[in-house]
Every structure is written in structure tokens, then in C-alpha cells.
Rosetta silent file (secondary structure, phi, psi, omega in degrees, C-alpha in Angstrom):
SEQUENCE: XXXXXXXXXXXXXXXXXXXXXXXXXXXXXXXXXXXXXXXXXXXXXXXXXXXXXXXXXXXXXXXXXXXXXXXXXXXXXXXXXXXXXX
SCORE:     score description
SCORE:     0.000 S_00000001
   1 L     0.000  142.094  175.751   13.055  -30.151   42.763 S_00000001
   2 E  -145.553  165.218  175.659    9.466  -29.220   43.516 S_00000001
   3 E  -137.269  159.100 -176.038    6.947  -26.610   42.508 S_00000001
   4 E  -121.438  148.686  175.543    4.012  -25.067   44.266 S_00000001
   5 L   -94.199  171.970 -179.836    0.549  -24.138   43.122 S_00000001
   6 L   -62.308  -22.278 -177.967   -1.265  -20.986   44.098 S_00000001
   7 L   -93.124    7.123  178.426   -3.124  -22.821   46.850 S_00000001
   8 L    91.147   -4.902  177.260    0.069  -23.958   48.583 S_00000001
   9 L   -76.020  150.650  179.978    0.022  -27.539   47.292 S_00000001
  10 E  -133.887  158.998  178.051    3.303  -28.793   45.920 S_00000001
  11 E  -129.963  145.637  177.985    4.557  -31.534   43.619 S_00000001
  12 E   -93.926  163.538  178.466    7.978  -33.109   43.494 S_00000001
  13 H   -60.778  -25.789  178.795   10.075  -33.694   40.414 S_00000001
  14 H   -64.325  -17.767 -178.475    9.374  -37.404   40.863 S_00000001
  15 H  -100.580   31.846 -179.249    5.793  -36.693   39.804 S_00000001
  16 L   -61.513  157.933  175.136    6.676  -35.355   36.371 S_00000001
  17 L   -87.917  132.679  178.208    4.281  -35.654   33.476 S_00000001
  18 E  -122.598  167.511  178.068    5.414  -38.132   30.813 S_00000001
  19 E  -113.313  155.801  178.195    4.086  -39.111   27.410 S_00000001
  20 E  -152.871  152.563  172.139    3.152  -42.516   26.042 S_00000001
  21 E   -91.574  156.446 -175.597    1.576  -43.942   22.917 S_00000001
  22 H   -48.377  -46.485 -178.755   -1.636  -45.956   23.204 S_00000001
  23 H   -61.131  -30.161 -179.904    0.052  -49.388   22.816 S_00000001
  24 H   -68.021  -25.207 -177.237    2.417  -48.578   25.705 S_00000001
  25 H   -85.354  -13.702 -178.645   -0.545  -48.078   28.050 S_00000001
  26 L    73.615 -155.495 -178.868   -2.073  -51.473   27.341 S_00000001
  27 L   -92.683  102.241  177.090   -5.786  -52.010   27.745 S_00000001
  28 L  -119.130  156.367  179.511   -7.142  -49.237   29.907 S_00000001
  29 L   -91.799  109.713  179.170  -10.705  -47.970   30.243 S_00000001
  30 L   -84.977  139.526  178.406  -10.907  -44.449   28.829 S_00000001
  31 E  -122.273  144.495  175.187  -13.635  -42.115   30.132 S_00000001
  32 E  -115.010  141.171  179.971  -15.028  -38.932   28.625 S_00000001
  33 L   -62.864  143.859  174.961  -16.599  -36.219   30.709 S_00000001
  34 H   -67.554  -15.463  178.047  -20.364  -35.904   30.615 S_00000001
  35 H   -83.209   -3.967 -176.447  -19.681  -32.184   30.035 S_00000001
  36 H   -69.681  -25.089  174.163  -18.019  -32.879   26.666 S_00000001
  37 L    84.625  -22.735 -178.683  -21.372  -32.652   24.918 S_00000001
  38 L    63.425 -104.303  177.519  -20.674  -35.105   22.125 S_00000001
  39 L    70.601 -173.377 -176.988  -22.587  -33.448   19.311 S_00000001
  40 L   -69.455  -21.034 -179.179  -21.814  -33.596   15.622 S_00000001
  41 L   -81.909   -2.251  179.413  -18.143  -32.784   16.206 S_00000001
  42 L    82.173    9.708  178.893  -17.695  -36.025   18.112 S_00000001
  43 L    78.646   87.831  178.238  -16.978  -34.255   21.378 S_00000001
  44 L   -75.820   89.681 -175.828  -13.906  -32.072   21.212 S_00000001
  45 L  -153.836 -172.984  175.300  -12.506  -33.067   24.541 S_00000001
  46 E  -110.960  160.588  176.269  -10.001  -35.183   26.380 S_00000001
  47 E  -120.086  150.113  178.317  -10.391  -38.655   27.834 S_00000001
  48 E  -123.085  152.648  177.091   -8.885  -39.943   31.061 S_00000001
  49 E  -141.426  134.976  175.895   -7.905  -43.432   32.189 S_00000001
  50 E   -75.218  134.350  176.870   -6.885  -44.676   35.618 S_00000001
  51 E  -115.235  163.581  177.952   -3.463  -46.328   35.639 S_00000001
  52 L   -56.517  -32.387  178.823   -1.862  -48.422   38.382 S_00000001
  53 L  -132.878   64.200  176.372    0.301  -45.417   39.260 S_00000001
  54 E   132.831 -155.770 -176.135   -1.468  -42.308   38.065 S_00000001
  55 E  -138.562  140.521  175.933   -3.783  -41.094   35.347 S_00000001
  56 E  -107.745  146.635  178.781   -3.460  -40.895   31.557 S_00000001
  57 E  -131.704  134.613  178.174   -5.054  -38.153   29.437 S_00000001
  58 E  -139.663  163.416  176.754   -5.489  -38.222   25.658 S_00000001
  59 E   -78.643  124.668 -177.702   -7.211  -36.255   22.900 S_00000001
  60 L   -64.836  -22.237  179.450  -10.549  -37.897   22.086 S_00000001
  61 L   -81.821  -11.156 -177.606  -10.097  -37.027   18.399 S_00000001
  62 L  -137.634   65.722 -174.351   -6.804  -38.950   18.254 S_00000001
  63 L   -63.716  -22.498  178.093   -7.175  -42.068   20.433 S_00000001
  64 L   -89.642   -5.092 -178.412   -4.172  -43.815   18.865 S_00000001
  65 L   -80.925 -166.688 -177.024   -1.977  -40.778   19.391 S_00000001
  66 E   -70.931  154.937  175.497    0.095  -39.788   22.384 S_00000001
  67 E  -127.492  153.070  173.798   -1.249  -39.587   25.917 S_00000001
  68 E   -96.258  137.697  175.936    0.055  -37.707   28.934 S_00000001
  69 E  -110.985  124.894  178.673    0.734  -39.700   32.099 S_00000001
  70 E  -110.026  137.117  173.158    0.384  -37.884   35.410 S_00000001
  71 L   -67.041  162.183 -177.276    1.591  -39.257   38.729 S_00000001
  72 H   -55.483  -47.345 -177.405   -1.031  -39.635   41.465 S_00000001
  73 H   -67.262  -42.633  179.252    0.034  -36.523   43.387 S_00000001
  74 H   -61.550  -42.160  179.333    0.339  -34.362   40.273 S_00000001
  75 H   -64.828  -41.758  179.358   -3.132  -35.407   39.118 S_00000001
  76 H   -62.177  -41.234  178.027   -4.620  -34.678   42.550 S_00000001
  77 H   -65.705  -43.331  178.153   -3.089  -31.187   42.536 S_00000001
  78 H   -58.184  -48.613 -179.668   -4.357  -30.568   39.001 S_00000001
  79 H   -61.628  -43.322  179.695   -7.911  -31.597   39.937 S_00000001
  80 H   -61.468  -42.705  179.443   -7.887  -29.492   43.088 S_00000001
  81 H   -68.402  -38.909  179.179   -6.710  -26.433   41.155 S_00000001
  82 H   -64.550  -40.896  178.634   -9.242  -26.982   38.360 S_00000001
  83 H   -67.349  -39.000 -179.174  -12.078  -27.233   40.902 S_00000001
  84 H   -66.593  -32.964 -176.465  -10.839  -24.158   42.751 S_00000001
  85 L   -77.392   -9.478 -177.595  -10.724  -22.132   39.526 S_00000001
  86 L   -60.018    0.000    0.000  -14.408  -22.701   38.714 S_00000001
């Protein structure tokens, strides 16, 4: 199974998004976008971490909570579409 984005890029079912809890990911370096602003609310944003096979994304307000894991190809398609939509 595969799906296509509006720009013609496609992802296979093998690149599904999965969830994980923080302990399952081990010690990874989480990054927050410089566009998050920080501020008094603590920066209502998401954080990303590079994994050996993909990228993890979590809610910055709940760092011990669940994270989404994206395969390399799925993450690349997501980034390309996000940049295109600007």
C-alpha cells in the first residue's frame, strides 16, 4: 500500500507513523524550533529528535508523554510538503 501527496511524492506502507513513550526512545537529543518563541507559555510547540531510522516528534509541554516516530521517507515527504505550503 502507498499514498501520494499533492506534489507527486509517495510513501509506502512500510513507512507508517508509529507511537512510542519517552523511555522506549532512549537518550535522544530533542530540538525545538527557533520559531517556537518560548515566551511565558513555555513555547507551545513540538520537539523533534533524530533517530537511527527516522525522526521522533513530541509535544514540548509533555516530554514524558508519547512521541510519534516517522520513517525517513515519510519525514522527508512531510518536510517537503510543509515547505511547499508556506
